[in-house]
Residue, then its C-alpha position, 0 to 999 in steps of 0.5 A: x189327144x182326142x180321147x175325151x171327144x171320142x168317149x163323149x160322142x160315144x156316150x151321146x150315140x148310146x143314148x139312142x141305142x142303149x140307155x143303161x150303157x150310156x149312163x155308165x159311159x157318161x159317169x166314166x167320162x165325168x169321173x175321168x175328164x173333169x177338165x174337158x170342154x165337153x164336161x158341161x155338155x156331159x152333165x146336161x146329157x146325163x141329167x136328161x138321160x136320167x130324167x127320161x129313164x125315170x119317167x119311162x119306167x115310172x120307178x119309185x125313188x126308193x125300192x128295197x130289193x133282195x140282192x142274190x149275191x150269195x151272202x144271204x144277208x144284204x139288201x140294196x136300196x136303189x135310189x132312182x135319180x131325182x131331177x136337179x138343175x144342171x148347176x146343182x148336178x155339177x156341184x154334186x158331181x164335184x163333191x163326189x156324191x156317193x153313187x145311187x146304190x147303197x148296201x147294208x148288211x141285215x139279219x135274215x129275219x129282217x130280210x124275211x120281213x122285207x119280203x112279207x111287206x113287199x108281198x102285202x103291197x101287191x094284189x088285192x088289199x084288205x084292211x088288216x094288210x093296209x093297217x099293218x103297212x101303215x103301222x110299220x111306216x109310221x113307227x120310227x123305231x122300226x129299221x129304216x129299210x122296213x119303213x121304206x118297203x112299207x111306204x112303197x107298199x102303201x103307195x102300191x096298194x092305191x088305198x084311198x087312205x094312202x095319200x093321207x098317210x104319205x102326207x103325214x109322213x112327209x110333214x112329221x117324220x124325222x128321217x129325210x129318206x123316209x120323208x122324201x120317199x113318201x113325197x115322191x109316192x104321193x103323185x103315184x098313189x093318188x087315183x086322181x092326179x089333180x088331187x095329188x097336185x093339190x095335196x103336193x101344193x099344200x105340202x110345198x107351201x106348208x114346208x119351212x125353208x129349213x127343209x130344202x131337200x123336202x121342198x125340192x122333192x115336193x117340187x119334183x113330184x109336182x113336175x112328174x104329174x105334169x098336168x096343167x095344174x102342175x104347170x101353173x104351180x111350177x110357173x108360180x114358183x119360177x116367177x116369184x119364189x124367194x128361193x133362187x134354187x127352187x125357181x131354177x128347178x121350176x124353170x128346168x121342170x117346165x122345160x122338161x114337161x115341154x107342153x104348149x102351156x109349159x112353154x107359154x109359162x116359160x115365156x111369161x117368166x122370161x118377160x116378167x124379169 
């Protein structure tokens, strides 16, 4: 009779002991007890847990990894969870959104190229290495996994031209996964976080409303920086943007940042309505 109660509180307790096990238990709970009165609380807890893990690890949203499963012909793209409002996460869960890991079969030659591109992104960069990564990232005829790895390696390089390349991909590319990856990496790749916020703000304001996924990703990337400029922009979106979902996300991000400036911004948003 109280099985759902027990599983919910067990997951809640694990949040403070073992985050990975807590993630698994929350997902099991959401898949099994959709009618439980604890369901909304579990969604909110899972959302916050994913945010905390992502912020703590500073993981990129897309990471290409060779999977040593014996087949010698698979890769895994692990997608770190992006922050969503609770309402949006509930909708996604109800649609049975695929899990955050996708697997595809690829040829050994492509696997080797993945390893090469990953290696180029580590350590000291030279101009030829960066230009090679840039060429792969911008070439839409290349396999998506190679382009994802190239984008990741460009961000890792911290080259002064990394942000312009990522912005170009974010604005012009036709593949949503590649675009979102580039956007998420802009804040990470920039040596100056305030400049990265300005670049992301300009990107956000230039994107058409017909690209809601990229708008959401850009807003999240701004929130991840979490600086005063980021807070001020989130406050602007929360109080005046035409898209209600983006306003809702901005409010959520301000609450997640939790600084005094963010709290004041939330109060101003509340009092203005």
